[in-house]
C-alpha positions as CSV (number, residue, x, y, z in Angstrom):
1,M,96.3,2.7,-0.4
2,D,96.2,-0.8,-1.8
3,L,92.5,-1.2,-1.6
4,Q,92.5,-4.8,-2.9
5,H,94.9,-5.8,-0.1
6,I,92.9,-4.0,2.5
7,C,89.7,-5.7,1.2
8,Q,91.3,-9.1,1.6
9,Q,92.1,-8.3,5.3
10,V,88.6,-7.0,5.8
11,Q,87.2,-10.2,4.4
12,E,89.2,-12.2,6.9
13,T,87.9,-10.0,9.7
14,A,84.3,-10.4,8.7
15,Q,84.6,-14.2,8.5
16,K,86.3,-14.3,11.9
17,A,83.5,-12.3,13.4
18,G,80.9,-14.4,11.6
19,Q,82.4,-17.6,13.0
20,F,82.1,-16.2,16.5
21,I,78.5,-15.3,15.8
22,R,77.8,-18.8,14.5
23,E,79.3,-20.5,17.5
24,E,77.3,-18.3,20.0
25,R,73.9,-18.8,18.4
26,Q,73.0,-21.8,20.5
27,K,74.1,-20.1,23.7
28,I,71.8,-17.1,23.6
29,T,69.1,-17.0,26.3
30,A,66.3,-14.6,27.0
31,E,68.5,-13.0,29.7
32,D,71.1,-12.1,27.1
33,I,68.7,-9.9,25.1
34,E,68.6,-6.1,25.7
35,L,66.2,-3.6,24.3
36,K,68.1,-0.5,22.9
37,G,64.9,1.2,21.6
38,K,61.6,0.3,20.2
39,A,61.9,-3.1,18.5
40,S,65.7,-2.7,18.5
41,L,67.5,-5.6,20.1
42,V,71.1,-6.2,21.0
43,T,73.0,-9.1,22.7
44,Y,76.5,-9.7,24.0
45,V,77.2,-11.3,20.7
46,D,76.7,-8.0,18.8
47,K,78.9,-6.2,21.3
48,N,81.7,-8.7,21.4
49,A,81.8,-9.2,17.7
50,E,82.1,-5.4,17.3
51,R,85.1,-5.3,19.7
52,M,86.8,-8.1,17.7
53,I,86.2,-6.3,14.5
54,V,87.5,-2.9,15.8
55,E,90.6,-4.4,17.2
56,D,91.4,-6.1,13.8
57,L,90.7,-3.0,11.8
58,K,92.9,-0.8,14.0
59,K,95.8,-3.0,12.8
60,I,95.0,-2.5,9.2
61,L,94.6,1.3,9.2
62,P,95.6,2.8,12.5
63,E,94.8,6.3,11.2
64,A,91.2,5.6,10.4
65,G,88.3,6.5,12.6
66,F,85.1,4.5,13.3
67,I,81.4,4.7,13.0
68,T,80.0,1.7,14.9
69,E,76.5,0.6,15.8
70,E,77.3,-0.5,19.3
71,E,79.5,2.5,20.0
72,T,82.5,0.4,21.0
73,V,84.9,3.1,20.1
74,E,84.7,6.9,19.7
75,D,85.2,8.5,16.3
76,N,88.6,10.2,16.1
77,G,87.5,12.8,13.6
78,S,89.4,11.3,10.6
79,K,87.9,11.6,7.2
80,L,88.8,8.0,6.6
81,K,86.4,5.8,8.6
82,W,85.4,2.2,9.2
83,V,81.6,1.8,9.3
84,I,80.6,-1.3,11.1
85,D,77.5,-3.3,11.8
86,P,78.8,-6.4,13.7
87,L,75.4,-8.2,13.4
88,D,73.0,-6.8,10.9
89,G,69.7,-8.7,11.5
90,T,70.0,-9.2,15.3
91,T,66.3,-10.0,15.5
92,N,66.7,-12.8,12.9
93,F,69.8,-14.1,14.8
94,I,67.9,-14.2,18.1
95,H,65.1,-16.1,16.5
96,G,67.4,-18.5,14.7
97,I,66.5,-17.1,11.3
98,S,68.7,-16.3,8.3
99,P,69.9,-14.0,7.0
100,H,72.1,-12.2,9.6
101,S,75.3,-10.7,8.6
102,V,78.5,-8.9,9.4
103,S,78.9,-5.6,7.4
104,I,82.2,-3.7,7.2
105,G,82.7,-0.6,5.0
106,L,85.6,1.8,4.6
107,I,84.7,5.3,3.6
108,D,86.6,8.5,2.7
109,G,84.2,11.2,3.6
110,E,81.1,9.9,1.9
111,Q,82.9,7.8,-0.7
112,P,82.9,4.0,-0.1
113,L,86.3,2.5,-0.7
114,V,86.0,-1.1,0.6
115,G,83.0,-3.2,1.6
116,A,82.5,-6.7,2.9
117,V,79.2,-8.4,3.9
118,Y,79.4,-11.8,5.3
119,E,76.1,-13.8,5.6
120,V,76.7,-16.1,8.5
121,G,74.1,-18.9,7.9
122,L,75.0,-19.5,4.2
123,D,78.7,-18.8,4.6
124,E,78.5,-16.3,1.7
125,L,81.1,-13.5,1.6
126,F,80.3,-10.5,-0.6
127,Y,83.1,-8.0,-1.1
128,A,84.2,-5.1,-3.3
129,W,86.8,-2.4,-3.5
130,K,86.6,0.9,-5.5
131,D,87.2,0.3,-9.2
132,G,87.9,-3.4,-8.5
133,G,84.5,-5.0,-9.1
134,A,82.3,-7.0,-6.8
135,Y,82.6,-10.6,-5.8
136,L,80.8,-13.5,-4.0
137,N,83.1,-16.2,-2.6
138,G,85.7,-15.3,-5.1
139,E,83.5,-15.1,-8.2
140,P,82.6,-11.8,-9.9
141,I,79.0,-10.7,-9.6
142,S,76.8,-8.3,-11.4
143,V,73.4,-6.8,-11.1
144,S,70.4,-8.1,-13.0
145,K,69.3,-6.8,-16.4
146,S,65.6,-6.7,-15.8
147,S,63.9,-3.4,-17.0
148,S,60.2,-3.5,-16.1
149,H,57.9,-4.0,-13.1
150,K,56.6,-7.3,-14.4
151,D,60.0,-9.0,-14.5
152,V,61.4,-7.9,-11.1
153,L,61.7,-9.2,-7.6
154,L,62.1,-6.4,-5.0
155,A,63.3,-6.1,-1.4
156,T,62.5,-3.6,1.3
157,G,62.6,-3.2,5.0
158,Y,59.4,-2.4,7.0
159,P,59.5,0.5,9.4
160,Y,59.8,-0.6,13.0
161,Y,60.5,2.6,14.9
162,D,60.1,5.6,12.6
163,F,56.6,5.7,11.1
164,Y,56.5,9.3,9.9
165,K,55.8,8.3,6.2
166,L,54.0,5.0,6.9
167,S,51.0,5.8,4.7
168,E,53.2,6.8,1.7
169,Y,55.3,3.7,2.3
170,I,52.2,1.5,2.2
171,N,51.1,3.1,-1.1
172,V,54.5,2.3,-2.6
173,L,54.2,-1.3,-1.4
174,Q,50.8,-1.6,-2.9
175,T,52.0,-0.5,-6.3
176,F,54.9,-3.0,-6.3
177,M,52.8,-5.8,-4.9
178,I,50.4,-5.4,-7.8
179,E,52.8,-4.8,-10.6
180,T,56.0,-6.8,-9.8
181,R,56.8,-10.5,-9.2
182,G,56.8,-9.8,-5.5
183,M,58.3,-8.2,-2.4
184,R,60.7,-9.6,0.1
185,R,61.6,-8.4,3.6
186,M,64.8,-10.1,4.7
187,G,65.6,-8.3,7.9
188,S,69.2,-7.3,6.9
189,A,69.7,-4.2,4.7
190,A,73.3,-5.3,4.1
191,I,72.1,-8.6,2.6
192,D,69.4,-6.8,0.6
193,L,72.0,-4.7,-1.0
194,A,74.3,-7.7,-1.5
195,Y,71.5,-9.5,-3.2
196,V,70.9,-6.6,-5.6
197,A,74.6,-6.7,-6.4
198,C,74.5,-10.3,-7.4
199,G,71.2,-10.1,-9.2
200,R,69.0,-12.1,-6.8
201,F,67.0,-8.9,-6.2
202,D,66.3,-6.4,-9.0
203,G,65.9,-3.5,-6.6
204,F,65.8,-2.5,-2.9
205,F,64.6,0.5,-1.1
206,E,64.2,1.5,2.6
207,L,63.9,4.5,4.8
208,A,65.1,5.2,8.4
209,L,68.4,3.4,7.9
210,H,71.8,4.1,9.4
211,S,75.2,4.4,7.7
212,W,76.4,1.1,9.2
213,D,73.4,-0.7,7.5
214,V,74.4,0.4,4.0
215,A,78.1,1.5,3.8
216,A,79.4,-1.9,2.5
217,G,76.4,-2.7,0.5
218,I,76.4,0.6,-1.4
219,L,79.9,-0.2,-2.8
220,L,78.8,-3.8,-3.7
221,V,75.9,-2.5,-5.8
222,Q,78.0,0.2,-7.5
223,E,80.9,-2.1,-8.3
224,A,78.5,-4.7,-9.6
225,G,77.2,-2.2,-12.2
226,G,74.1,-1.0,-10.3
227,K,72.8,2.5,-9.4
228,V,72.2,3.9,-5.9
229,S,70.4,7.1,-4.9
230,D,68.3,8.7,-2.2
231,F,64.5,9.1,-2.7
232,K,65.0,12.4,-4.5
233,G,67.5,10.9,-7.0
234,G,70.4,12.5,-5.2
235,S,73.5,11.2,-3.4
236,D,72.5,11.5,0.2
237,F,72.1,7.8,0.8
238,L,75.0,7.0,3.2
239,F,73.9,9.3,6.0
240,G,70.5,10.4,4.7
241,K,68.6,7.5,6.1
242,E,67.0,6.5,2.8
243,I,68.2,4.5,-0.2
244,I,67.2,3.1,-3.6
245,A,69.4,0.5,-5.2
246,S,68.8,-1.4,-8.5
247,N,70.2,-2.2,-11.8
248,S,70.5,0.7,-14.2
249,N,67.8,-0.6,-16.6
250,Y,65.1,-0.8,-14.0
251,Y,66.1,2.2,-11.9
252,P,64.0,4.8,-13.8
253,Q,60.7,2.9,-13.3
254,F,61.7,2.0,-9.7
255,F,62.7,5.5,-8.8
256,E,59.5,7.0,-10.3
257,V,57.2,5.0,-8.0
258,I,59.3,5.7,-4.9
259,N,59.9,9.4,-5.6
260,K,56.3,10.1,-6.2
261,Q,55.3,9.0,-2.7
262,L,58.4,9.3,-0.6
263,G,60.7,11.8,-2.4
């Protein structure tokens, strides 16, 4: 496969969906908001954007299956899969807050091959293909070089439906609040990972995530020179619902704090 060419097509698909999302923002009313689960919102914009994305991606690789947040299409069992979050940060979107993003990843088993994250509000397109590097709006990006708690700005996502390790999570937050430059909670895991990839954040961790939240962002971080793992230091971060991402210099310290409480 020509991954660079596929990535270019995926970028166009992400921007097309992002344009639709941008245009629909002012049209959303309270009647358009549905509750999928505890604090998990969805609108017709999510669903229609996903349909648009799926139709475009079918033309790129007809043989590939799909993992989609809004379950637009059933998985065909193929090892090669598109992993799609049509609107990561729906709550932000509904409230008129950035960031909210389109996230599209292509995986082979558990190996990310292509990833694109399009931040709608700032018109920022992050993308990568395996062994091709990572980019933001056409320019190469790389992770930061920070190596100690005192020099880093970190990102996370607060639990909103799965609170089984809440006490341990708060202990981790307390350590980072005291010892680092600060914590940020953006509301879009795809953007958190993209920001690690381009050096805006030095590290990101979160639990209770889904594959569509992270599939594209994982590749961005890896291709930008960063390190990704689960809370035990292993590789179960695509489907394992937990992730640590940072530059390689800071990773040992970052991992130690998280692993002690959450590993």
